[in-house]
A tleap script that builds the chain and sets N, CA, C and O, in Angstrom:
source leaprc.protein.ff14SB
mol = sequence {
  NMET GLY ASN ARG LEU TYR ILE VAL ASP TYR
  ASP ILE PRO GLN SER PRO ALA ARG GLU ARG
  VAL GLN PHE TYR ARG ASP MET GLU LYS LEU
  CYS GLY ASN VAL GLY LYS ASP TYR SER THR
  PHE SER VAL PHE ARG THR GLU ASP LYS VAL
  VAL ALA GLU ALA VAL TYR LEU LEU VAL LYS
  ALA HIE GLY GLY ARG VAL HIE LEU TYR VAL
  GLY GLU GLU VAL PHE LEU HIE CPHE
}
set mol.1.N position { 64.058 -56.657 98.696 }
set mol.1.CA position { 63.488 -56.163 97.423 }
set mol.1.C position { 64.244 -55.102 97.081 }
set mol.1.O position { 64.668 -54.277 97.891 }
set mol.2.N position { 64.462 -55.082 95.737 }
set mol.2.CA position { 65.364 -54.006 94.948 }
set mol.2.C position { 64.365 -52.992 94.432 }
set mol.2.O position { 63.191 -52.959 94.798 }
set mol.3.N position { 64.928 -52.150 93.535 }
set mol.3.CA position { 64.405 -51.001 93.027 }
set mol.3.C position { 63.785 -51.475 91.612 }
set mol.3.O position { 64.365 -52.274 90.877 }
set mol.4.N position { 62.632 -50.933 91.343 }
set mol.4.CA position { 62.027 -51.153 90.075 }
set mol.4.C position { 62.710 -50.570 88.938 }
set mol.4.O position { 62.827 -49.347 89.015 }
set mol.5.N position { 63.202 -51.130 87.883 }
set mol.5.CA position { 63.841 -50.755 86.712 }
set mol.5.C position { 63.149 -50.772 85.437 }
set mol.5.O position { 62.503 -51.769 85.115 }
set mol.6.N position { 63.223 -49.821 84.732 }
set mol.6.CA position { 62.811 -49.790 83.272 }
set mol.6.C position { 63.946 -49.880 82.414 }
set mol.6.O position { 64.879 -49.081 82.494 }
set mol.7.N position { 63.899 -50.966 81.469 }
set mol.7.CA position { 65.055 -51.187 80.625 }
set mol.7.C position { 64.494 -51.107 79.148 }
set mol.7.O position { 63.499 -51.734 78.783 }
set mol.8.N position { 65.172 -50.340 78.405 }
set mol.8.CA position { 64.641 -49.892 77.036 }
set mol.8.C position { 65.834 -50.532 76.024 }
set mol.8.O position { 66.976 -50.075 75.975 }
set mol.9.N position { 65.404 -51.553 75.313 }
set mol.9.CA position { 66.480 -52.313 74.466 }
set mol.9.C position { 66.029 -51.733 73.057 }
set mol.9.O position { 64.880 -51.878 72.639 }
set mol.10.N position { 67.042 -51.052 72.348 }
set mol.10.CA position { 66.807 -50.473 71.135 }
set mol.10.C position { 67.625 -50.762 69.959 }
set mol.10.O position { 68.697 -51.317 70.197 }
set mol.11.N position { 67.371 -50.525 68.850 }
set mol.11.CA position { 68.379 -50.674 67.760 }
set mol.11.C position { 67.868 -49.506 66.756 }
set mol.11.O position { 66.718 -49.485 66.318 }
set mol.12.N position { 68.860 -48.533 66.439 }
set mol.12.CA position { 68.770 -47.473 65.578 }
set mol.12.C position { 69.214 -47.847 64.205 }
set mol.12.O position { 70.329 -48.370 64.195 }
set mol.13.N position { 68.640 -47.719 63.052 }
set mol.13.CA position { 69.345 -48.219 61.866 }
set mol.13.C position { 70.561 -47.377 61.649 }
set mol.13.O position { 70.662 -46.233 62.091 }
set mol.14.N position { 71.470 -47.983 60.958 }
set mol.14.CA position { 72.927 -47.483 60.677 }
set mol.14.C position { 72.827 -46.387 59.650 }
set mol.14.O position { 73.656 -45.477 59.646 }
set mol.15.N position { 71.807 -46.441 58.748 }
set mol.15.CA position { 71.762 -45.444 57.711 }
set mol.15.C position { 70.345 -44.707 57.664 }
set mol.15.O position { 69.369 -45.418 57.901 }
set mol.16.N position { 70.160 -43.549 57.422 }
set mol.16.CA position { 71.143 -42.719 57.126 }
set mol.16.C position { 71.926 -42.135 58.421 }
set mol.16.O position { 71.320 -41.829 59.448 }
set mol.17.N position { 73.110 -42.029 58.299 }
set mol.17.CA position { 74.023 -41.843 59.445 }
set mol.17.C position { 73.435 -40.596 60.262 }
set mol.17.O position { 73.316 -40.593 61.488 }
set mol.18.N position { 73.106 -39.606 59.469 }
set mol.18.CA position { 72.594 -38.162 60.156 }
set mol.18.C position { 71.536 -38.518 61.163 }
set mol.18.O position { 71.508 -37.928 62.242 }
set mol.19.N position { 70.576 -39.550 60.833 }
set mol.19.CA position { 69.548 -39.756 61.589 }
set mol.19.C position { 70.050 -40.586 62.869 }
set mol.19.O position { 69.362 -40.391 63.871 }
set mol.20.N position { 71.000 -41.372 62.999 }
set mol.20.CA position { 71.459 -41.957 64.051 }
set mol.20.C position { 72.334 -40.966 64.898 }
set mol.20.O position { 72.362 -41.187 66.109 }
set mol.21.N position { 73.009 -39.964 64.443 }
set mol.21.CA position { 73.596 -38.841 65.082 }
set mol.21.C position { 72.527 -38.066 65.788 }
set mol.21.O position { 72.569 -37.858 67.001 }
set mol.22.N position { 71.668 -37.688 65.086 }
set mol.22.CA position { 70.463 -36.895 65.637 }
set mol.22.C position { 69.744 -37.660 66.891 }
set mol.22.O position { 69.363 -37.087 67.911 }
set mol.23.N position { 69.645 -38.872 66.663 }
set mol.23.CA position { 68.949 -39.715 67.786 }
set mol.23.C position { 69.722 -39.471 69.006 }
set mol.23.O position { 69.164 -39.051 70.020 }
set mol.24.N position { 71.149 -39.746 68.956 }
set mol.24.CA position { 71.982 -39.692 70.144 }
set mol.24.C position { 72.019 -38.219 70.723 }
set mol.24.O position { 72.024 -38.068 71.945 }
set mol.25.N position { 72.045 -37.126 69.868 }
set mol.25.CA position { 71.718 -35.680 70.228 }
set mol.25.C position { 70.460 -35.632 71.118 }
set mol.25.O position { 70.452 -35.162 72.255 }
set mol.26.N position { 69.386 -36.174 70.477 }
set mol.26.CA position { 68.179 -36.180 71.143 }
set mol.26.C position { 68.136 -36.780 72.586 }
set mol.26.O position { 67.672 -36.193 73.564 }
set mol.27.N position { 68.707 -38.086 72.584 }
set mol.27.CA position { 68.986 -38.700 73.790 }
set mol.27.C position { 69.603 -37.862 74.920 }
set mol.27.O position { 69.189 -37.879 76.079 }
set mol.28.N position { 70.682 -37.090 74.449 }
set mol.28.CA position { 71.400 -36.332 75.442 }
set mol.28.C position { 70.532 -35.133 76.023 }
set mol.28.O position { 70.589 -34.732 77.186 }
set mol.29.N position { 69.715 -34.626 75.013 }
set mol.29.CA position { 68.784 -33.648 75.471 }
set mol.29.C position { 67.745 -34.021 76.429 }
set mol.29.O position { 67.440 -33.316 77.391 }
set mol.30.N position { 67.118 -35.334 76.097 }
set mol.30.CA position { 66.094 -35.859 76.927 }
set mol.30.C position { 66.600 -36.319 78.282 }
set mol.30.O position { 65.895 -36.235 79.287 }
set mol.31.N position { 67.831 -36.807 78.293 }
set mol.31.CA position { 68.380 -37.498 79.564 }
set mol.31.C position { 69.450 -36.585 80.170 }
set mol.31.O position { 69.932 -36.941 81.246 }
set mol.32.N position { 69.822 -35.594 79.678 }
set mol.32.CA position { 70.979 -34.828 80.128 }
set mol.32.C position { 71.054 -34.863 81.673 }
set mol.32.O position { 72.023 -35.464 82.136 }
set mol.33.N position { 70.240 -34.349 82.475 }
set mol.33.CA position { 70.482 -34.187 83.914 }
set mol.33.C position { 69.639 -35.347 84.765 }
set mol.33.O position { 69.669 -35.401 85.994 }
set mol.34.N position { 68.920 -36.221 83.967 }
set mol.34.CA position { 68.351 -37.349 84.672 }
set mol.34.C position { 69.281 -38.397 84.826 }
set mol.34.O position { 70.096 -38.611 83.928 }
set mol.35.N position { 69.258 -39.156 85.977 }
set mol.35.CA position { 69.934 -40.334 86.120 }
set mol.35.C position { 69.973 -41.360 84.931 }
set mol.35.O position { 69.059 -42.170 84.780 }
set mol.36.N position { 70.948 -41.309 84.177 }
set mol.36.CA position { 70.753 -42.151 82.887 }
set mol.36.C position { 72.017 -43.152 82.855 }
set mol.36.O position { 73.123 -42.961 83.361 }
set mol.37.N position { 71.602 -44.174 82.190 }
set mol.37.CA position { 72.644 -45.471 82.081 }
set mol.37.C position { 72.343 -45.969 80.858 }
set mol.37.O position { 71.401 -46.754 80.746 }
set mol.38.N position { 73.067 -45.603 79.816 }
set mol.38.CA position { 72.860 -46.324 78.503 }
set mol.38.C position { 74.426 -46.638 77.920 }
set mol.38.O position { 75.441 -46.032 78.265 }
set mol.39.N position { 74.354 -47.628 77.052 }
set mol.39.CA position { 75.704 -48.168 76.673 }
set mol.39.C position { 75.605 -48.278 75.183 }
set mol.39.O position { 74.578 -48.094 74.528 }
set mol.40.N position { 76.851 -48.615 74.695 }
set mol.40.CA position { 76.915 -48.740 73.290 }
set mol.40.C position { 76.220 -50.143 72.833 }
set mol.40.O position { 76.281 -50.480 71.650 }
set mol.41.N position { 75.616 -50.878 73.718 }
set mol.41.CA position { 74.898 -51.990 73.303 }
set mol.41.C position { 73.450 -51.774 73.137 }
set mol.41.O position { 72.639 -52.699 73.183 }
set mol.42.N position { 73.110 -50.435 72.926 }
set mol.42.CA position { 71.720 -50.055 72.761 }
set mol.42.C position { 70.720 -50.492 73.830 }
set mol.42.O position { 69.649 -51.042 73.572 }
set mol.43.N position { 71.182 -50.189 75.094 }
set mol.43.CA position { 70.405 -50.539 76.250 }
set mol.43.C position { 70.309 -49.385 77.067 }
set mol.43.O position { 71.369 -48.815 77.324 }
set mol.44.N position { 69.182 -48.892 77.562 }
set mol.44.CA position { 68.994 -47.798 78.371 }
set mol.44.C position { 68.207 -48.333 79.679 }
set mol.44.O position { 67.206 -49.044 79.591 }
set mol.45.N position { 68.716 -47.952 80.774 }
set mol.45.CA position { 68.035 -48.277 81.907 }
set mol.45.C position { 67.771 -47.224 82.888 }
set mol.45.O position { 68.694 -46.431 83.078 }
set mol.46.N position { 66.639 -47.058 83.575 }
set mol.46.CA position { 66.382 -46.052 84.547 }
set mol.46.C position { 65.211 -46.425 85.568 }
set mol.46.O position { 64.447 -47.369 85.366 }
set mol.47.N position { 65.154 -45.691 86.549 }
set mol.47.CA position { 64.125 -46.109 87.560 }
set mol.47.C position { 62.819 -45.101 87.294 }
set mol.47.O position { 61.826 -45.110 88.021 }
set mol.48.N position { 62.959 -44.365 86.309 }
set mol.48.CA position { 61.901 -43.409 85.975 }
set mol.48.C position { 61.004 -43.845 84.827 }
set mol.48.O position { 61.465 -43.879 83.686 }
set mol.49.N position { 59.738 -44.180 85.079 }
set mol.49.CA position { 58.896 -44.626 83.887 }
set mol.49.C position { 58.729 -43.720 82.821 }
set mol.49.O position { 58.685 -44.099 81.651 }
set mol.50.N position { 58.619 -42.367 83.217 }
set mol.50.CA position { 58.287 -41.402 82.333 }
set mol.50.C position { 59.450 -41.202 81.268 }
set mol.50.O position { 59.239 -40.971 80.078 }
set mol.51.N position { 60.677 -41.319 81.836 }
set mol.51.CA position { 61.831 -41.290 80.998 }
set mol.51.C position { 62.012 -42.379 80.101 }
set mol.51.O position { 62.478 -42.158 78.983 }
set mol.52.N position { 61.664 -43.660 80.498 }
set mol.52.CA position { 61.745 -44.835 79.834 }
set mol.52.C position { 60.682 -44.824 78.651 }
set mol.52.O position { 60.958 -45.245 77.527 }
set mol.53.N position { 59.573 -44.360 78.968 }
set mol.53.CA position { 58.502 -44.206 77.898 }
set mol.53.C position { 58.934 -43.125 76.873 }
set mol.53.O position { 58.567 -43.212 75.701 }
set mol.54.N position { 59.724 -42.091 77.318 }
set mol.54.CA position { 60.024 -41.071 76.393 }
set mol.54.C position { 61.101 -41.512 75.419 }
set mol.54.O position { 61.133 -41.156 74.241 }
set mol.55.N position { 61.982 -42.317 76.005 }
set mol.55.CA position { 63.084 -42.880 75.255 }
set mol.55.C position { 62.477 -43.837 74.183 }
set mol.55.O position { 62.846 -43.859 73.008 }
set mol.56.N position { 61.498 -44.629 74.725 }
set mol.56.CA position { 60.840 -45.553 73.736 }
set mol.56.C position { 60.264 -44.853 72.680 }
set mol.56.O position { 60.453 -45.300 71.549 }
set mol.57.N position { 59.592 -43.833 72.826 }
set mol.57.CA position { 58.847 -42.965 71.765 }
set mol.57.C position { 59.959 -42.325 70.864 }
set mol.57.O position { 59.807 -42.240 69.645 }
set mol.58.N position { 61.096 -41.873 71.515 }
set mol.58.CA position { 62.235 -41.177 70.722 }
set mol.58.C position { 62.745 -42.239 69.825 }
set mol.58.O position { 62.891 -41.897 68.651 }
set mol.59.N position { 63.053 -43.481 70.144 }
set mol.59.CA position { 63.457 -44.495 69.095 }
set mol.59.C position { 62.534 -44.732 68.049 }
set mol.59.O position { 62.913 -44.818 66.880 }
set mol.60.N position { 61.217 -44.856 68.424 }
set mol.60.CA position { 60.251 -45.125 67.302 }
set mol.60.C position { 60.349 -43.847 66.482 }
set mol.60.O position { 60.255 -44.003 65.264 }
set mol.61.N position { 60.515 -42.662 66.920 }
set mol.61.CA position { 60.376 -41.492 66.011 }
set mol.61.C position { 61.632 -41.459 65.103 }
set mol.61.O position { 61.607 -40.814 64.055 }
set mol.62.N position { 62.666 -42.108 65.474 }
set mol.62.CA position { 63.875 -42.019 64.555 }
set mol.62.C position { 63.964 -43.454 63.770 }
set mol.62.O position { 65.018 -43.852 63.274 }
set mol.63.N position { 62.841 -44.120 63.722 }
set mol.63.CA position { 62.744 -45.357 62.835 }
set mol.63.C position { 63.383 -46.549 63.450 }
set mol.63.O position { 63.673 -47.508 62.735 }
set mol.64.N position { 63.609 -46.555 64.655 }
set mol.64.CA position { 64.322 -47.765 65.244 }
set mol.64.C position { 63.334 -48.875 65.873 }
set mol.64.O position { 62.146 -48.657 66.111 }
set mol.65.N position { 63.969 -50.043 66.099 }
set mol.65.CA position { 63.177 -51.031 66.836 }
set mol.65.C position { 63.373 -50.975 68.366 }
set mol.65.O position { 64.481 -50.719 68.839 }
set mol.66.N position { 62.416 -51.188 69.050 }
set mol.66.CA position { 62.528 -51.046 70.584 }
set mol.66.C position { 61.569 -51.905 71.389 }
set mol.66.O position { 60.410 -52.164 71.062 }
set mol.67.N position { 62.136 -52.274 72.374 }
set mol.67.CA position { 61.432 -53.024 73.561 }
set mol.67.C position { 61.559 -52.354 74.853 }
set mol.67.O position { 62.607 -51.816 75.212 }
set mol.68.N position { 60.423 -52.391 75.594 }
set mol.68.CA position { 60.580 -51.807 77.037 }
set mol.68.C position { 60.263 -52.916 77.951 }
set mol.68.O position { 59.251 -53.609 77.840 }
set mol.69.N position { 61.197 -53.064 78.893 }
set mol.69.CA position { 60.999 -53.998 79.914 }
set mol.69.C position { 60.858 -53.408 81.397 }
set mol.69.O position { 61.422 -52.347 81.667 }
set mol.70.N position { 60.154 -54.053 82.297 }
set mol.70.CA position { 59.995 -53.755 83.646 }
set mol.70.C position { 60.618 -54.873 84.342 }
set mol.70.O position { 60.325 -56.042 84.090 }
set mol.71.N position { 61.611 -54.469 85.354 }
set mol.71.CA position { 62.227 -55.374 86.239 }
set mol.71.C position { 62.530 -54.930 87.544 }
set mol.71.O position { 62.240 -53.778 87.868 }
set mol.72.N position { 63.065 -55.685 88.314 }
set mol.72.CA position { 63.433 -55.381 89.710 }
set mol.72.C position { 64.930 -55.711 90.142 }
set mol.72.O position { 65.291 -56.887 90.154 }
set mol.73.N position { 65.712 -54.798 90.460 }
set mol.73.CA position { 67.192 -55.072 90.843 }
set mol.73.C position { 67.047 -56.193 92.032 }
set mol.73.O position { 66.211 -56.086 92.929 }
set mol.74.N position { 67.838 -57.126 91.937 }
set mol.74.CA position { 68.026 -58.064 92.933 }
set mol.74.C position { 69.465 -57.881 93.578 }
set mol.74.O position { 70.444 -57.811 92.835 }
set mol.75.N position { 69.586 -57.812 94.814 }
set mol.75.CA position { 70.884 -57.750 95.599 }
set mol.75.C position { 71.215 -59.028 96.200 }
set mol.75.O position { 70.407 -59.546 96.971 }
set mol.76.N position { 72.272 -59.568 95.941 }
set mol.76.CA position { 72.601 -60.831 96.432 }
set mol.76.C position { 73.775 -60.594 97.574 }
set mol.76.O position { 74.724 -59.846 97.336 }
set mol.77.N position { 73.645 -61.233 98.727 }
set mol.77.CA position { 74.630 -61.057 99.781 }
set mol.77.C position { 75.067 -62.438 100.018 }
set mol.77.O position { 74.259 -63.319 100.313 }
set mol.78.N position { 76.371 -62.656 99.893 }
set mol.78.CA position { 77.059 -63.881 100.002 }
set mol.78.C position { 77.830 -63.812 101.384 }
set mol.78.O position { 78.525 -64.759 101.751 }
savepdb mol mol.pdb
quit
């Protein structure tokens, strides 16, 4: 069995640009020292439920669309 993962799939509007920039600044403040994993494909993953929920709320606060998924890492050994 693998670790439980929380995956936040989000989309921040392109305009106004300052809102998008502020979102990423806020993401850095929120996740600065927490084990973070997010990409330019607007996907954030973490093992911390509280952090995932905070990112979800942050996206909503910046007018974005967001989905929160719970999954489990699967390790395959060949």
